[in-house]
TIVOKE-789578 format. One record per residue (C-alpha): chain; x, y, z; residue in three letters. Coordinates in Angstrom, 2 decimals. Layout:
<nodes>
A,X,Y,Z,Ala .
...
</nodes>
This chain:
<nodes>
A,-119.52,-42.95,126.36,Met .
A,-116.35,-43.08,128.37,Ser .
A,-115.81,-46.70,127.22,Glu .
A,-115.93,-45.64,123.55,Lys .
A,-113.40,-42.86,124.18,Val .
A,-111.10,-45.35,125.90,Ala .
A,-111.33,-47.79,122.98,Gln .
A,-110.51,-45.04,120.46,Glu .
A,-107.50,-44.00,122.53,Ser .
A,-106.20,-47.59,122.56,Glu .
A,-106.53,-47.84,118.74,Lys .
A,-104.63,-44.59,118.23,Ile .
A,-101.87,-45.80,120.57,Thr .
A,-101.56,-49.15,118.73,Glu .
A,-101.41,-47.41,115.35,Thr .
A,-98.69,-45.07,116.58,Ser .
A,-96.67,-48.00,117.90,Gln .
A,-96.98,-49.88,114.56,Glu .
A,-95.78,-46.79,112.64,Glu .
A,-92.83,-46.46,115.00,Thr .
A,-91.88,-50.10,114.45,Val .
A,-92.15,-49.72,110.67,Leu .
A,-90.02,-46.56,110.72,Asn .
A,-87.40,-48.34,112.80,Asp .
A,-87.31,-51.25,110.35,Lys .
A,-87.05,-48.88,107.40,Ser .
A,-84.22,-46.98,109.06,Ser .
A,-82.43,-50.20,109.90,Ala .
A,-82.86,-51.44,106.35,Ser .
A,-81.46,-48.20,104.96,Thr .
A,-78.50,-48.35,107.31,Thr .
A,-77.83,-51.95,106.36,Thr .
A,-77.97,-51.14,102.62,Glu .
A,-75.53,-48.28,103.13,Gln .
A,-73.20,-50.51,105.08,Ala .
A,-73.25,-53.30,102.51,Met .
A,-70.53,-53.17,99.83,Pro .
A,-71.77,-52.44,96.30,Pro .
A,-72.58,-55.58,94.37,Ser .
A,-70.97,-56.45,91.02,Lys .
A,-72.48,-54.92,87.89,Ala .
A,-75.25,-56.98,86.45,Asp .
A,-74.24,-58.14,82.93,Pro .
A,-77.87,-57.96,81.90,Ser .
A,-77.98,-54.27,82.80,Asp .
A,-78.16,-52.19,79.54,Pro .
A,-75.59,-49.65,80.77,Ala .
A,-73.12,-52.37,81.71,Thr .
A,-73.61,-54.18,78.41,Ala .
A,-73.11,-50.95,76.48,Ser .
A,-69.89,-50.18,78.37,His .
A,-68.54,-53.68,77.71,Glu .
A,-69.44,-53.43,74.02,Arg .
A,-67.66,-50.08,73.74,Thr .
A,-64.55,-51.52,75.40,Arg .
A,-64.44,-54.48,73.01,Lys .
A,-64.94,-52.20,70.00,Glu .
A,-62.04,-50.01,71.13,Lys .
A,-59.74,-53.02,71.52,Ile .
A,-60.85,-54.31,68.13,Gly .
A,-60.09,-50.97,66.45,Arg .
A,-56.63,-50.81,68.05,Ile .
A,-55.74,-54.34,66.99,Met .
A,-57.14,-53.77,63.49,Thr .
A,-55.11,-50.59,63.10,Phe .
A,-51.98,-52.42,64.25,Phe .
A,-52.63,-55.23,61.74,Ala .
A,-53.15,-52.67,58.96,Leu .
A,-49.83,-51.02,59.79,Gln .
A,-48.08,-54.38,59.87,Leu .
A,-49.49,-55.36,56.47,Ser .
A,-48.57,-52.01,54.94,Leu .
A,-45.06,-52.24,56.38,Phe .
A,-44.45,-55.55,54.58,Leu .
A,-45.82,-54.38,51.23,Gly .
A,-43.78,-51.18,51.24,Ala .
A,-40.66,-52.90,52.55,Leu .
A,-40.59,-55.31,49.61,Asp .
A,-40.52,-52.41,47.17,Gly .
A,-36.97,-51.44,48.16,Thr .
A,-35.55,-54.32,50.20,Ile .
A,-33.93,-55.95,47.14,Val .
A,-32.06,-52.80,46.09,Ser .
A,-28.96,-53.75,48.11,Thr .
A,-29.00,-57.52,47.53,Cys .
A,-29.52,-57.72,43.74,Met .
A,-25.78,-58.04,42.94,Pro .
A,-25.56,-61.10,45.22,Val .
A,-28.72,-62.63,43.72,Ile .
A,-27.41,-62.10,40.19,Gly .
A,-24.08,-63.69,41.10,Ser .
A,-25.76,-66.71,42.71,Asp .
A,-27.82,-67.41,39.57,Phe .
A,-25.05,-66.13,37.24,Gln .
A,-27.56,-63.91,35.41,Gln .
A,-26.56,-60.31,36.17,Met .
A,-28.02,-59.14,32.86,Ser .
A,-31.63,-59.65,34.02,Ile .
A,-31.31,-59.25,37.80,Val .
A,-32.95,-55.80,37.63,Ala .
A,-36.23,-57.56,36.84,Trp .
A,-36.32,-58.82,40.43,Val .
A,-37.27,-55.25,41.38,Ala .
A,-39.06,-54.31,38.17,Thr .
A,-41.47,-57.28,38.17,Ala .
A,-42.65,-56.35,41.68,Tyr .
A,-43.21,-52.69,40.81,Ile .
A,-44.98,-53.57,37.54,Leu .
A,-47.68,-55.73,39.11,Thr .
A,-47.82,-53.64,42.27,Phe .
A,-48.71,-50.61,40.19,Asp .
A,-50.92,-52.22,37.56,Ala .
A,-53.21,-54.05,40.02,Phe .
A,-53.95,-51.05,42.26,Gln .
A,-57.15,-49.94,40.47,Pro .
A,-58.39,-53.53,40.17,Leu .
A,-58.14,-54.23,43.90,Phe .
A,-59.79,-50.91,44.71,Ser .
A,-62.77,-52.02,42.64,Lys .
A,-62.71,-55.49,44.19,Phe .
A,-62.99,-53.92,47.64,Ser .
A,-66.23,-52.24,46.56,Asp .
A,-67.64,-55.44,45.08,Ile .
A,-66.49,-58.18,47.47,Phe .
A,-65.96,-56.18,50.65,Gly .
A,-62.96,-54.52,52.28,Arg .
A,-62.04,-57.32,54.68,Lys .
A,-62.03,-60.23,52.24,Tyr .
A,-60.19,-58.27,49.55,Thr .
A,-57.49,-57.23,52.03,Leu .
A,-57.08,-60.79,53.33,Leu .
A,-56.75,-62.13,49.78,Val .
A,-54.07,-59.51,49.11,Gly .
A,-52.09,-60.52,52.21,Val .
A,-52.38,-64.22,51.31,Phe .
A,-51.16,-63.70,47.72,Ile .
A,-48.27,-61.57,49.01,Phe .
A,-47.17,-64.23,51.51,Leu .
A,-47.46,-67.00,48.92,Phe .
A,-45.33,-65.00,46.48,Gly .
A,-42.74,-64.29,49.20,Ser .
A,-42.51,-67.97,50.11,Leu .
A,-41.97,-68.98,46.49,Met .
A,-39.32,-66.25,46.08,Cys .
A,-37.42,-67.62,49.06,Gly .
A,-37.26,-71.14,47.62,Val .
A,-36.66,-70.08,44.00,Ala .
A,-34.19,-72.28,42.09,Lys .
A,-33.79,-70.13,38.97,Thr .
A,-33.81,-66.43,38.13,Met .
A,-36.96,-66.76,35.99,Ile .
A,-38.72,-68.52,38.87,Trp .
A,-37.71,-65.69,41.21,Leu .
A,-38.89,-62.96,38.81,Ile .
A,-42.30,-64.61,38.29,Ile .
A,-42.81,-65.02,42.03,Cys .
A,-41.82,-61.38,42.62,Arg .
A,-44.60,-60.44,40.20,Ala .
A,-47.04,-62.57,42.24,Ile .
A,-45.93,-60.86,45.45,Ala .
A,-46.48,-57.49,43.76,Gly .
A,-50.10,-58.44,43.00,Ile .
A,-50.64,-59.20,46.68,Gly .
A,-48.98,-55.96,47.75,Ala .
A,-51.37,-54.05,45.47,Ala .
A,-54.27,-55.62,47.37,Gly .
A,-52.68,-54.69,50.69,Ile .
A,-52.15,-51.05,49.76,Phe .
A,-55.61,-50.55,48.29,Ser .
A,-57.24,-52.32,51.23,Gly .
A,-55.38,-50.51,54.00,Val .
A,-56.11,-46.98,52.82,Phe .
A,-59.76,-47.77,52.07,Val .
A,-60.31,-49.50,55.44,Val .
A,-58.89,-46.45,57.23,Ile .
A,-61.45,-44.30,55.39,Ser .
A,-64.19,-46.68,56.61,Glu .
A,-63.00,-46.70,60.23,Met .
A,-62.33,-43.00,60.77,Val .
A,-64.45,-39.88,60.05,Pro .
A,-62.94,-37.60,57.42,Leu .
A,-62.23,-34.74,59.83,Glu .
A,-60.18,-37.08,62.08,Lys .
A,-58.59,-39.05,59.27,Arg .
A,-55.47,-36.92,59.07,Gly .
A,-54.02,-38.27,62.33,Ser .
A,-54.55,-41.91,61.33,Tyr .
A,-53.42,-41.31,57.76,Gln .
A,-50.28,-39.65,59.06,Gly .
A,-49.36,-42.72,61.11,Leu .
A,-50.12,-45.06,58.21,Ile .
A,-47.99,-43.03,55.81,Asn .
A,-45.20,-42.80,58.37,Ala .
A,-45.13,-46.61,58.41,Val .
A,-45.02,-46.66,54.61,Phe .
A,-42.21,-44.11,54.50,Ala .
A,-40.23,-45.89,57.21,Leu .
A,-40.51,-49.31,55.58,Ser .
A,-39.62,-47.94,52.14,Ser .
A,-36.38,-46.44,53.35,Val .
A,-35.57,-49.24,55.82,Leu .
A,-35.72,-51.69,52.91,Gly .
A,-32.11,-51.20,51.73,Pro .
A,-30.81,-51.42,55.32,Leu .
A,-32.66,-54.64,56.17,Ile .
A,-31.90,-56.18,52.78,Gly .
A,-28.22,-55.38,53.05,Gly .
A,-27.97,-56.70,56.62,Ser .
A,-29.75,-59.99,55.88,Leu .
A,-27.68,-60.52,52.73,Thr .
A,-24.42,-59.80,54.53,Glu .
A,-25.03,-61.80,57.72,Tyr .
A,-27.60,-64.51,56.80,Val .
A,-28.68,-65.12,53.18,Thr .
A,-30.58,-63.15,50.57,Trp .
A,-33.42,-65.71,50.76,Arg .
A,-34.37,-64.35,54.19,Trp .
A,-35.16,-61.06,52.47,Val .
A,-38.35,-62.88,51.39,Phe .
A,-38.79,-65.38,54.24,Phe .
A,-38.94,-62.54,56.78,Ile .
A,-42.41,-61.65,55.45,Asn .
A,-43.98,-64.98,56.47,Leu .
A,-44.14,-64.78,60.30,Pro .
A,-44.94,-61.08,60.30,Thr .
A,-47.58,-61.41,57.61,Gly .
A,-49.07,-64.43,59.38,Gly .
A,-49.58,-62.37,62.54,Val .
A,-51.24,-59.61,60.50,Ala .
A,-53.65,-62.08,58.87,Met .
A,-54.70,-63.59,62.21,Val .
A,-55.34,-60.14,63.72,Leu .
A,-57.39,-59.06,60.70,Leu .
A,-59.52,-62.22,60.84,Val .
A,-60.16,-61.88,64.59,Leu .
A,-60.61,-58.14,65.06,Phe .
A,-61.47,-56.43,61.78,Met .
A,-65.19,-55.61,61.77,Asp .
A,-66.55,-53.14,59.24,Leu .
A,-70.17,-52.12,58.54,Pro .
A,-72.03,-54.64,56.40,Lys .
A,-72.76,-53.67,52.83,Lys .
A,-75.96,-54.45,50.99,Gln .
A,-75.83,-58.15,50.16,Gln .
A,-75.84,-59.24,46.52,Thr .
A,-75.31,-62.64,44.99,Ser .
A,-71.83,-63.80,44.02,Phe .
A,-72.89,-64.02,40.37,Val .
A,-74.09,-60.41,40.40,Asp .
A,-70.79,-59.36,41.95,Lys .
A,-68.86,-61.09,39.17,Leu .
A,-71.05,-59.47,36.52,Lys .
A,-70.39,-56.00,37.94,Ser .
A,-66.62,-56.21,37.32,Ile .
A,-65.33,-54.11,34.44,Asp .
A,-63.35,-56.92,32.79,Tyr .
A,-62.54,-55.06,29.58,Leu .
A,-61.40,-51.94,31.41,Gly .
A,-59.35,-54.01,33.84,Thr .
A,-57.51,-55.84,31.06,Cys .
A,-56.87,-52.59,29.20,Met .
A,-55.44,-50.71,32.17,Val .
A,-53.22,-53.67,33.04,Leu .
A,-51.99,-53.95,29.45,Ala .
A,-51.33,-50.21,29.12,Ala .
A,-49.45,-50.01,32.42,Ala .
A,-47.36,-53.08,31.68,Leu .
A,-46.46,-51.98,28.14,Leu .
A,-45.57,-48.46,29.25,Phe .
A,-43.37,-49.61,32.12,Leu .
A,-41.75,-52.31,30.00,Leu .
A,-40.79,-49.72,27.39,Ala .
A,-39.28,-47.45,30.04,Leu .
A,-37.28,-50.32,31.49,Asn .
A,-36.10,-51.52,28.06,Phe .
A,-35.15,-48.10,26.71,Gly .
A,-31.50,-47.18,26.99,Gly .
A,-30.64,-50.32,28.97,Gln .
A,-31.56,-53.50,27.11,Leu .
A,-32.39,-51.79,23.80,Tyr .
A,-31.77,-48.36,22.21,Pro .
A,-34.59,-45.82,22.63,Trp .
A,-35.19,-45.78,18.87,Arg .
A,-35.47,-49.55,18.57,Ser .
A,-38.72,-51.33,17.78,Ala .
A,-38.53,-53.10,21.15,Ala .
A,-39.05,-49.73,22.87,Val .
A,-41.19,-47.78,20.40,Ile .
A,-43.72,-50.56,19.78,Thr .
A,-44.84,-51.04,23.42,Pro .
A,-44.90,-47.25,23.92,Leu .
A,-47.18,-46.72,20.92,Val .
A,-49.40,-49.64,21.92,Leu .
A,-49.65,-48.29,25.46,Ala .
A,-50.90,-44.89,24.27,Phe .
A,-53.36,-46.48,21.84,Val .
A,-54.75,-48.64,24.63,Ile .
A,-55.06,-45.60,26.91,Val .
A,-57.28,-43.80,24.37,Phe .
A,-59.29,-46.97,23.79,Ala .
A,-59.64,-47.41,27.55,Phe .
A,-61.01,-43.88,27.93,Ala .
A,-63.64,-44.61,25.26,Tyr .
A,-64.64,-47.88,26.96,Val .
A,-64.96,-46.27,30.39,Glu .
A,-67.12,-43.43,29.07,Val .
A,-69.34,-45.26,26.60,Asn .
A,-69.34,-49.00,27.30,Ile .
A,-68.53,-49.93,30.91,Ala .
A,-71.57,-50.08,33.22,Lys .
A,-69.45,-49.96,36.37,Asp .
A,-66.09,-48.51,35.22,Pro .
A,-62.93,-49.36,37.11,Ile .
A,-61.88,-45.69,36.78,Met .
A,-65.07,-43.59,36.84,Pro .
A,-64.73,-40.82,34.22,Pro .
A,-66.29,-38.20,36.48,His .
A,-63.26,-38.39,38.79,Leu .
A,-61.03,-37.07,36.01,Phe .
A,-63.41,-34.17,35.45,Arg .
A,-62.76,-33.14,39.05,Asn .
A,-59.95,-30.58,38.82,Arg .
A,-58.71,-31.20,42.35,Ser .
A,-58.53,-34.98,41.90,Val .
A,-56.65,-34.62,38.63,Leu .
A,-54.22,-32.10,40.14,Ala .
A,-53.42,-34.33,43.12,Ile .
A,-52.93,-37.39,40.90,Leu .
A,-50.45,-35.47,38.75,Ile .
A,-48.70,-34.13,41.86,Thr .
A,-48.52,-37.65,43.28,Asn .
A,-46.99,-38.89,40.02,Phe .
A,-44.13,-36.37,40.11,Trp .
A,-43.65,-37.01,43.82,Phe .
A,-43.23,-40.72,43.03,Gly .
A,-40.66,-39.89,40.35,Val .
A,-38.52,-37.97,42.83,Ser .
A,-39.03,-40.22,45.86,Phe .
A,-38.07,-43.51,44.22,Phe .
A,-35.11,-41.94,42.41,Ala .
A,-33.76,-40.84,45.81,Val .
A,-34.42,-44.22,47.46,Val .
A,-32.65,-46.18,44.70,Tyr .
A,-29.78,-43.82,43.79,Tyr .
A,-28.61,-42.30,47.06,Leu .
A,-27.41,-45.81,48.03,Pro .
A,-25.49,-45.89,44.72,Val .
A,-23.65,-42.73,45.78,Tyr .
A,-22.84,-44.20,49.20,Phe .
A,-21.74,-47.62,47.92,Gln .
A,-19.86,-46.63,44.77,Val .
A,-18.51,-43.15,45.48,Val .
A,-18.02,-43.40,49.26,Arg .
A,-17.25,-47.17,49.31,Asn .
A,-19.89,-48.00,51.94,Asp .
A,-21.17,-51.55,52.42,Ser .
A,-24.77,-52.42,51.57,Ala .
A,-25.69,-52.18,55.24,Met .
A,-23.96,-48.85,55.80,Trp .
A,-25.58,-47.31,52.74,Ser .
A,-28.90,-48.02,54.46,Gly .
A,-27.67,-46.63,57.78,Ile .
A,-26.74,-43.35,56.06,Arg .
A,-30.42,-42.91,55.18,Leu .
A,-31.68,-43.20,58.78,Ile .
A,-31.73,-39.41,59.47,Pro .
A,-33.84,-38.87,56.35,Met .
A,-36.20,-41.74,57.13,Gln .
A,-36.74,-40.51,60.70,Met .
A,-37.72,-37.08,59.40,Leu .
A,-40.09,-38.69,56.90,Ile .
A,-41.87,-40.48,59.75,Cys .
A,-41.99,-37.43,62.02,Val .
A,-43.26,-35.04,59.36,Phe .
A,-45.74,-37.55,57.93,Ser .
A,-47.32,-38.03,61.35,Ser .
A,-47.09,-34.33,62.11,Gly .
A,-48.76,-33.41,58.84,Ala .
A,-51.63,-35.79,59.57,Gly .
A,-52.21,-34.34,63.04,Phe .
A,-51.93,-30.78,61.73,Thr .
A,-54.50,-31.45,59.02,Ile .
A,-56.86,-32.90,61.65,Ser .
A,-56.51,-29.72,63.71,Lys .
A,-56.56,-27.09,60.96,Thr .
A,-58.81,-28.97,58.48,Gln .
A,-56.51,-27.74,55.68,Lys .
A,-54.39,-30.01,53.49,Tyr .
A,-53.29,-27.76,50.61,Arg .
A,-50.50,-25.93,52.51,Pro .
A,-48.91,-29.29,53.35,Met .
A,-48.86,-30.33,49.69,Ile .
A,-47.42,-26.98,48.57,Trp .
A,-44.69,-26.82,51.21,Val .
A,-43.83,-30.50,50.73,Gly .
A,-43.35,-30.22,46.97,Met .
A,-41.39,-26.95,47.34,Ala .
A,-39.01,-28.51,49.89,Val .
A,-38.62,-31.65,47.77,Leu .
A,-37.74,-29.54,44.72,Thr .
A,-35.11,-27.71,46.78,Leu .
A,-33.76,-31.05,47.99,His .
A,-33.37,-32.40,44.43,Ser .
A,-31.23,-29.40,43.57,Gly .
A,-29.12,-29.47,46.73,Leu .
A,-28.08,-33.13,46.53,Ile .
A,-26.57,-32.43,43.13,Ser .
A,-23.79,-30.75,45.16,Leu .
A,-22.52,-34.12,46.43,Phe .
A,-19.02,-34.98,45.23,Asp .
A,-16.13,-37.24,46.23,Ile .
A,-15.17,-35.20,49.29,Asn .
A,-18.51,-33.93,50.62,Thr .
A,-18.54,-34.23,54.42,Ser .
A,-21.07,-36.61,55.94,Phe .
A,-22.43,-33.85,58.18,Ser .
A,-23.32,-31.90,55.04,Glu .
A,-24.80,-35.03,53.44,Ile .
A,-27.00,-35.69,56.47,Tyr .
A,-28.07,-32.06,56.61,Gly .
A,-29.19,-32.04,52.97,Leu .
A,-30.90,-35.44,53.04,Thr .
A,-33.04,-34.54,56.06,Val .
A,-34.40,-31.60,54.06,Ile .
A,-35.76,-34.12,51.59,Gly .
A,-37.18,-36.19,54.46,Gly .
A,-39.19,-33.19,55.66,Cys .
A,-40.73,-32.62,52.22,Gly .
A,-41.50,-36.29,51.62,Met .
A,-43.18,-36.64,55.00,Gly .
A,-45.48,-33.68,54.37,Leu .
A,-46.67,-35.08,51.04,Ile .
A,-47.38,-38.69,52.04,Phe .
A,-50.38,-37.88,54.22,Ser .
A,-51.72,-34.73,52.63,Ser .
A,-52.24,-36.03,49.09,Thr .
A,-54.34,-39.05,50.14,Ile .
A,-56.47,-36.92,52.47,Ile .
A,-56.90,-34.32,49.72,Gly .
A,-58.10,-36.99,47.29,Leu .
A,-60.60,-38.43,49.75,Gln .
A,-61.92,-34.98,50.66,Ala .
A,-62.50,-34.14,46.99,Ser .
A,-64.98,-36.96,46.26,Val .
A,-68.16,-38.46,47.63,Ser .
A,-67.95,-41.47,49.98,Pro .
A,-68.85,-43.97,47.24,Lys .
A,-65.71,-42.97,45.29,Asp .
A,-63.23,-43.03,48.18,Ile .
A,-61.96,-46.57,47.55,Ser .
A,-61.42,-45.96,43.84,Val .
A,-59.74,-42.58,44.25,Val .
A,-57.48,-43.97,47.00,Thr .
A,-56.35,-46.72,44.64,Gly .
A,-55.74,-44.14,41.92,Leu .
A,-53.62,-42.11,44.34,Gly .
A,-51.37,-45.08,45.08,Asn .
A,-51.37,-46.03,41.39,Phe .
A,-50.16,-42.58,40.32,Ser .
A,-47.40,-42.50,42.94,Arg .
A,-46.13,-45.97,42.04,Leu .
A,-46.34,-45.26,38.33,Leu .
A,-44.25,-42.17,38.99,Gly .
A,-41.82,-44.31,40.96,Gly .
A,-41.40,-46.75,38.08,Ala .
A,-40.88,-43.85,35.67,Val .
A,-38.44,-42.18,38.07,Gly .
A,-36.31,-45.30,38.46,Val .
A,-36.34,-45.85,34.69,Ala .
A,-35.26,-42.25,34.00,Ile .
A,-32.57,-42.35,36.69,Ala .
A,-31.23,-45.68,35.47,Ser .
A,-31.15,-44.50,31.88,Asn .
A,-29.36,-41.23,32.69,Val .
A,-26.85,-42.90,35.00,Tyr .
A,-25.95,-45.80,32.69,Asn .
A,-25.82,-43.71,29.53,Ser .
A,-23.45,-41.20,31.15,Gln .
A,-21.15,-43.98,32.33,Leu .
A,-21.16,-45.60,28.89,Thr .
A,-20.37,-42.25,27.29,Lys .
A,-17.64,-40.99,29.64,Asn .
A,-15.88,-44.05,31.08,Leu .
A,-13.82,-44.73,27.90,Pro .
A,-12.24,-41.30,28.43,Asn .
A,-11.29,-42.12,32.03,Ala .
A,-9.99,-45.71,31.94,Val .
A,-8.65,-48.22,29.41,Pro .
A,-11.38,-50.03,27.48,Leu .
A,-10.78,-53.36,29.21,Glu .
A,-12.07,-51.84,32.47,Phe .
A,-15.23,-50.26,31.06,Val .
A,-17.32,-53.43,30.80,Glu .
A,-16.52,-54.71,34.35,Pro .
A,-17.49,-51.31,35.80,Ile .
A,-20.78,-51.29,33.87,Leu .
A,-21.56,-54.87,34.94,Met .
A,-20.88,-54.10,38.62,Ser .
A,-20.08,-50.67,40.00,Asn .
A,-18.52,-52.39,43.03,Leu .
A,-15.62,-53.35,40.74,Phe .
A,-14.47,-49.74,41.13,Val .
A,-13.11,-50.44,44.63,His .
A,-12.48,-54.18,44.30,Asn .
A,-10.68,-54.61,40.97,Gly .
A,-9.79,-51.25,39.43,Leu .
A,-6.10,-50.18,39.52,Pro .
A,-5.66,-47.33,42.06,Pro .
A,-4.34,-44.85,39.49,Gln .
A,-7.72,-44.80,37.73,Tyr .
A,-9.89,-44.57,40.85,Leu .
A,-10.28,-40.80,41.14,Glu .
A,-11.08,-40.26,37.45,Ser .
A,-13.72,-43.03,37.50,Val .
A,-15.30,-41.63,40.66,Leu .
A,-15.52,-38.22,39.00,Asn .
A,-17.37,-39.80,36.07,Val .
A,-19.82,-41.49,38.46,Ile .
A,-20.36,-38.27,40.42,Val .
A,-21.00,-36.45,37.14,Gly .
A,-23.60,-39.05,36.12,Ala .
A,-25.39,-38.73,39.46,Leu .
A,-25.22,-34.94,39.27,Arg .
A,-26.91,-34.92,35.86,Leu .
A,-29.54,-37.28,37.26,Leu .
A,-30.40,-34.78,40.03,Trp .
A,-30.32,-31.87,37.58,Tyr .
A,-33.06,-33.65,35.61,Ile .
A,-35.05,-34.60,38.72,Met .
A,-35.19,-30.99,39.94,Thr .
A,-37.43,-29.59,37.14,Pro .
A,-39.51,-32.79,37.14,Leu .
A,-40.20,-32.34,40.86,Thr .
A,-40.99,-28.67,40.19,Phe .
A,-43.74,-29.83,37.82,Leu .
A,-45.35,-31.47,40.84,Gly .
A,-45.22,-28.16,42.69,Leu .
A,-46.90,-26.43,39.75,Val .
A,-49.68,-29.02,39.51,Ser .
A,-50.31,-28.78,43.26,Ser .
A,-51.39,-25.15,42.89,Thr .
A,-54.54,-26.38,41.10,Phe .
A,-55.68,-28.40,44.12,Val .
A,-58.93,-27.06,45.57,Arg .
A,-59.79,-26.81,49.28,Pro .
A,-62.68,-28.96,50.47,Tyr .
A,-64.11,-29.26,53.96,Ser .
A,-63.02,-32.29,55.94,Leu .
A,-66.08,-31.96,58.18,Arg .
A,-68.67,-32.32,55.44,Gln .
A,-68.87,-35.87,54.07,Pro .
A,-70.85,-36.41,50.95,Gly .
A,-70.86,-34.56,47.68,Gln .
A,-67.82,-32.30,47.27,Arg .
A,-68.64,-30.65,44.01,Asp .
A,-70.52,-27.39,44.56,Lys .
A,-72.56,-27.39,41.38,Lys .
A,-73.73,-30.96,41.77,Lys .
A,-74.52,-30.39,45.43,Ala .
A,-76.57,-27.35,44.52,Ala .
A,-78.43,-29.30,41.85,Ala .
A,-79.17,-32.08,44.33,Asp .
A,-80.42,-29.50,46.82,Glu .
A,-82.85,-28.04,44.29,Glu .
A,-84.33,-31.49,43.65,Gln .
A,-84.89,-32.15,47.35,Lys .
A,-88.41,-31.67,48.72,Pro .
A,-88.45,-29.09,51.51,Ser .
A,-89.97,-31.60,53.93,Ser .
A,-86.92,-33.84,53.87,Asp .
A,-85.40,-32.18,56.90,Gly .
A,-82.88,-29.49,57.71,Pro .
A,-81.02,-27.87,54.87,Glu .
A,-77.60,-29.38,54.15,Glu .
A,-74.64,-27.04,54.34,Val .
A,-72.63,-26.89,51.10,Val .
A,-69.08,-25.65,51.52,Val .
A,-67.80,-23.34,48.81,Asp .
A,-64.15,-23.82,47.94,Ala .
A,-63.67,-20.10,47.25,Thr .
A,-65.06,-19.17,50.65,Glu .
A,-62.66,-21.59,52.31,Leu .
A,-59.77,-20.15,50.36,Ala .
A,-60.69,-16.64,51.55,Lys .
A,-60.89,-17.92,55.12,Ala .
</nodes>
């Protein structure tokens, strides 16, 4: 008995010793693990892979956004960069009579191809359409730089305008794809600040290159910058894949008839405005015929889009949306005022104040800085407040005030007063750039964003072409009418051919009287621009408020109808935002 007890005691002792040894090993192992430095993250670990993927996506978005800004900068820059170098170009080719077409050809195709590229981006994809636009723009710029004749240069400027249309449509649509609507204001503000900056920097850069290098570098400068943008877009731009369809089906879905009609109408209308009062009298057949044809084609186009086109380039339902229509009209009148300022404030500086081409651009720097600041600020404010209408209203009101105030400029106006009045215009312009595009995108469903964005740019550029045509007509007609009363007839034609003759060839005794005639012509121009800009303010009051947090259908009635057709088992009820409730809020 005692032997059994002894054996049991030995077993218990051995077991206790084994447990002690195991505990010691475990403790030692734990201590060793704590003392060891942490090992590198395992790439196969899901958390590590997710973090790395997020980091790469962030870098890709930053580089894509930079490339978009770079592309937009080039397209906008070319719209105004030739304004200060056209006299030199005309002299080189000895064809001053048609040198204005160097600018006009670019604006014509730039404007007319906006809706087409917006539709292409839906059919062929955002990335490829944008890359094609950049490539066409760079090819046109290269051919402009090596042009041997004026006709060659004008044709290549038209080609560059086609590419710029693709850039503009692509950039604004890609931003809408990359950024949620409620956060889009901040990004849109930066994009529009780049557009505003490049548009106003154009005369300064063009004048500097023409004065210190050669006017051909006005076009060559696009090549290295555009090349960098293309490489970045190819490497980093990655958008969600669309449903794949065959190339043949994509070609069949294009509204060829509507495309041709909108191009023809835009070209005829802008040609008539550029001919009238400059190359031909307003009552001549050369002006009346294209105007009549343009309006006939517009009515025919409306019929085709409503009754014939299966996939219309301008969906008719967009024009039944009161807010979309109001913003498009507002954008048109904004374009009229903006481009008149960009093209004719340099005329005041160069002709009346005898500034060089470069200095006329420098005088605009305070205004352009305010455009950038207020465009970015408006975008950030819209992102925070989720309201875009106040920005449009205030912007158009300030711009109307600016149009009236700059009519006060005369021969002796101090530059401090000039800077003070021009920055007022910069504030208004900056507020409008961002808010109108965001308002358009908020007013439609996601499937219409690309088309309505293209229409927004189209309306602004069409307004710009009309504004330049009106300003040119008023200015030249007033000079033709009043110069014979200020100087002998032999000096009238040289002044009309080149306003720079005023300071370089006119006898001093006639200088003050001629400058008064020029100031009077510019003053009448701004008198006319003031009520036209006010029309934009009036149309902006019809813009409706839509939520920036609710993507999808924006129209209340249609949303309600869709809701009624939904089975109750589909999930939680979708919130429909009433415009009137937002207005009360």
